[in-house]
N, C-alpha and C positions, 0 to 999 in steps of 0.2 A: 334653501331649494334652488336647484340651477332652473333657467327660464326656459328651458327648453324641454323640462320635464313637469312644467308646473302645471297643478290642476285648476280646472275653472272657478274662478270667483273666489279666489284664497282671500281672507281680510285681512287687514292690516291695520293699524291704529299710529298715526304720526308719531304720541310723544314717546310710544314705544320703538321708534326707529331713531328717535333723534339721539346723537350721541353713539351711535353704534359704531363702529371700526372699520374704517375701505380699508381693502386690501389689494395688492397687486403684487401676483406673483408670490403671493405667500406670505407678503412682507405690508405691513401697517403703514399706510401713508399719510393716515388722517381720521377725522369724524365727521360723520353727518350730520351739516348744520340747519340746513333746511331743502326743501324740493321746491324748484321750480316749475309753474304748470301754464299751460295754456288753456283760454275757455274755447270752446266748440258749442255746436247747435245743443247739445247732450250732456256729457259730462266732461269736466275738464280732464286734463290726461299730463301726468308728470313728466317732461320735456329734460330736465337737466338736474342733476345732482350737485347741492353748494357744500362742498367738504371745507374743512377748515384743517390745518396741519399744524404740526408741533414745532416747538423753535421757533417764531417770527416766520417761518416759511410761508410765500403768498397762497392763497386759498386757490380751491380746482373749482369748475363748473366743469362739471362731467356730463358728455349727453345720456341721455337712457339708451340709446342704442349700447353703449360701451359697458352697461351694465349687466354680469352673466351671473349672477347668484345674488337672492336679495331675503333676508331675513331680521329677523329682531337681534340675531348676533353678529352678523357679519354681512356687509355688503362686498361682492369679488367684482371686480373691473378689470378692462384690459384697455391699456394704453399702450401705446405704441411709443410715446415718451411723456414725462410728467410733465415739463416745463411747457409743453403746448398748451395745457389746458388751463394753466395759472388765469384769474380772473376774478372779479367780483361780479356779481349780479348786476342788472343797467336799472338804476333809479326810476326811470322813467318807462319802462318798458316789462319788467318783470315780476312778476306776481309771486309772491315767497310764501306757501301755507304758513308757515311759523309766525314769520315779522307780521303780517297781511292781513290774516285771517282768524290765527288763534287768538284766543282773550279778548276777543271785539265783540261786541253788542248785536244781536240779530233782534231787528226790527221788523212791525210788520208794513202792510202797504199806508196803513193810519199814523206810521212813526211810534207805533207805542212798543215798548221793547219787550221783548219775549224772551230772553237769556242771555246767558256767554257762550260764545263757543269755548269750550273746556277740552274739544280733542278734534280731530279730523279722521273719518274712517275712509280706509283707501281700500282698492280693490286689485287684485292682479289677476288679467285676464289675459288670455292669446297675446302673452308677453306684453302686454301695456298695462302702466300703473293709473288708474282711473280714482277722481274722486269721487264719493258716493252721496254721504254726508256728512254734514257737520253735531258734532256730538254736542248734547246739553247737559247732560247728567254729572253731577257734582261726584258720582261715583267716580268717573274717569278724573275728576280734578284732584279727588283724592290720592288716587294712583299716580298721579303728577307728582306729588308731596311727598312721595314714598312711602304711603301711607296704603299700601296694598293690602295687607291683612286686617287693617282697621275698615277699610272699603267692602272688604268682602262679610268680616260681622256685623258691620251696620246694616248691611243690604241685606242680609239674610232674615232680617226682622220689619223691613221698611217695605211698605206696598209700590215705593214706586219701581219703575222698570231701571236696571242698573245701567243701561248703555239707551238712553233716550236720546230720539237723535231726529234730525230734520232732513229730508232726502235733497239734494243738491238740484233735483228738479224745480222744488219750491223756492228757490234762490234766483234775484233778477241777476242780470249781467254785473259786474263788481266795478266801481266806479271808477273812472279812467285815471284818478286822481290816489286813489287807497296808496297809504304807505304804514309803515309801524303807527302814526298817529293819527293819521286821518280817516275817513269812510268807516261805514259800517256794511256788515252782511242783511242787505235787504231782503223780504221774502217777498212773491208773490200774489201772497194770500191773506186774509186776516188771520189775526190770532185765535179765534174761535173755531175758525176752518182747519187747523191743524190735526183736530180730532179724527177729521177723515183720511183714514190711512190708504194710501194705493196698496191697490194687490200684491204688488212686488215687494213693499215695505212690508206687509201680512205675512206674506211667504219667509222673510228674511226672520220676523219675530218667531213665526212657526217652527223654523227650522233651530231654531235656540232655544225651544221648551224641551221639559220632558215630557213624553208620551201621554201620560194623564191629561195634562195642561193643556198640550195640544191637540189631541181630541175635543176636548171641553170646547176650548176656544172655537176651533172649526164647526161645531157643531150650532154653534151660536149665529154665524153667516147666514144671511138668506141665500138662495138658490145660484142667483147669479154671479154676487159677490165670491161665493164658495168656487164656483167654477171657473174664472175666473183667476183665482188664488190659488186652485190646485194645478193651474197649467204653469204658475210661476217657483213651483216648488222644488227642492231638488229631486231626483227620481230615487233616491237612498230614504230621502224623509217619504215622498210617495208610498213606497212598499212598508213604509211602517205606519203611514195612517190611515191608507183604504181597508186593508184585513179588519180592522176597529169600528168601519163606518158600516153601518144599513147597505147588502150590496144594489136595493132597487134603489137607493139615494145615490149611492155611487153611476150608478146606470142613466139616471137623470142628470146627474152633473156633465157626464162624457156628452149626453145628447145636445146639450147647449155647445158644445164645442164644434169646431170641424172635424172631419174624418183624420186628418192626420194629426191634428192636436189630440185628441181620442186614443189614437191609434200609438202615437208616442206613450202614452202613461201607460195603456195595457202592456205595452212591449216591456216596460219596468217591472210589473209584477210576475210574481209566480206563474206559472201555466196553468195552475190549477183557479189562482183569482180569476183570470182572464176569460177562462171557460166558463165560470158563472155568469161573468157581469156581461159578456159580449148578449148572450141570449135575453139577456132582460132590456138592453139595448134594441133589440131586434123586436119585442115586444109594440115600441112604441114608435118606432123609426127604422123599417125594415129596410130599408137603402141605404142609412147611414152605416147601420149595421154589416152591410153586403162590402161596402167599401173600405171599412176598418180594416174587415178581414182579406180583404184585398191586400191591403197595404201592409200589414203583419205578414203576409206570405211573401211579400217581395222584401220586405225589411231582411228576411230571413235568408235570401239566396247569397250567394256567397259572393265575392269581391274578385274572385278570380275568375269569375265567368265576363267580365267589365275591364280588366286589365290590361295594359298594352304593353308589348315588349319593344315598344317604339323608344327606348329612353337612350341617354348617354351612359355608357359604363367606360370608366376609366381605370387603367390599373392604380396602384397603390404605391408604385417605384417613379411614377411619372413625376415630373418637377411641374409648376405649374407654368412655365414657358411653354413647354413641350404639349400642355391641356390645351393652352391659349393657341397656341400653333395648329393643332388637330381638331379645336372646336369647330370651324364652320364646314371643314369635310365630315365631322362625327355627328351634326348636328342636321344635315341632308334627312329630309323625308320624316323626322321625327317629331313625335306628338310632346314631349315634354324635351324642354329644353333650356328652362330656367336653372336644373340641379344636373351635377355631375355625381352621378352615382359610382364610389369608390370600390371596387373591389379586391380581395386577394388574389392570390393564384387559383384556387379551388371554386372561383366566382362566386366565393361569399362578401354579403355587402358589409364593408366595416367602418362605411362613413358616407357624409353628405358634404358636396360643395355648391354654396351659391352660386352662381355667375359673378355676381356684384364682388363675391369674396376674391373669387380667382380673379378677377379683374384688379383687385388692390393689393393682392399678395405678391410677396417678394418673387420674383421670377425663376431663383434658383431655390427657391422650396419645395419641398418633397408634398404629394398630396398627403400622405399618412400625418404629415406634420402641421396638413393647416386645414386638413376635413372637420367636420363635428362630426364625434364617435358617439354620443350618445342620439344616437338614433329613433325616432319613432317610426315604427313599423305596424305593418296588417302583416298575420298569417295569411296562408293559402287557405284556409277554413274561416278567415276571419266573414263575417255580415256585410250587410250594406248600411246595416242599423250602426255596427262597430264602426264603420266608415266614417259616418256622418256624425257621429259623437268625435271622433278624432278631429275631422274637420272642424267641427263645430268650436273645438278646443283648443287647437293652436291653428295659426294664420297660414297654414301650406295650402300651395296650388297643387301639389301632387303628394302620395305618401305611400312609399315605396314596399312591393309585397314580397314575402321571402317565404321559402317553403321550412321543415321543420326541422333542416340542418343549416338554417340561417342563407342558404343560395339564393339570389337574386333573381325573382320570375319576371318581374316587371312594375308597372306603375299604375295607381289608380288616380285618375284627375279628378281635381275637385268641379271641372265643369261637368264631368260625367255624372257625377254622385248628385249635383244639385238639378240635372236635366232629369234626371229621374226621378227628384222627390218634386220636381213640378209636375210632372207628368201622372204619381200617383198619390204623393203626398196633400197636395194641394186641389185638390176636386171641387173643395168649397171655396 
């Protein structure tokens, strides 16, 4: 799936990705051998793909920014030339998921062994690939050994979870000397504490369950934990879960949230459900219900009311050099200056070019060949809620707005939507 049209929170597993063919301009240049990560304050993110090539050719280190498509069948990259990316990971500085983490022992704060890392869970979000969990289930080990059919058959009778995992948030920073043979994956908690599952992880589990099991598990949670977990669940699962619950219970859970959080959940439900639940909230917290109702109304406002026409429009026939020469004149008094919106002769939006891409593109290249033509757009009847969902999904600073014929009307800036969110969503 192209990264520019990726859905939020798409899950991948390292061992499913290893060995995947890597292509450039439709031709195979090698296979994925490993992923290089960098640790930050929350979740590690993938920075580089380590690709091994056939016939003894040098291996490649491909920056994540060069990846255009990623799935278990193919990785598509865009490189100016292959030779510039030849190299091997640094033994001193690079952390490799396969080489350094996979099959390592997991130990707790008292150095007691918990399990072995049999796989690593990855999540693709906002065009960034994060490491979210280490998987300690033997189900993943059996899959790695080529016994997928046996793993499915065996675990259909076993009570253990297929994908028993430990969130990366429970893992200490990796030791500086970790390599293929040294270093363990050490937890920040005792072994006994692993059963205290974080609401985000409960949400992951609920999303994987079938409807009857999902409802049964959710009903076992205490109100505060249920409220925290409900916030984390994907909207499609919220729509599946909430109708099966007692409406007064749902109202109590929403009363424990902020007005903005409660409104986000109600807006994901059918209107009939929201109309039943909102008065029940009002019985306990009238002011809370009033704020929720106001936010729901604001979310339904059309983006066209907040769209700016002060953007940079350029013709598709221009070269990159011509666009550069005209940029400073075109950018005067504009609100959106980091994107160039490429239009055809009928003023229809046909592509977008980031300012950074414009500066590095071959000066003689025509914009219609340099632009991104898979565009994420808002329609003139899209709502602010639609816009907020897209901004949360994609790491854009502005989104173009088009009419029913694809004619470019203007753009909605992330700054304006966040400003509205702060004014109306975050009252508590």
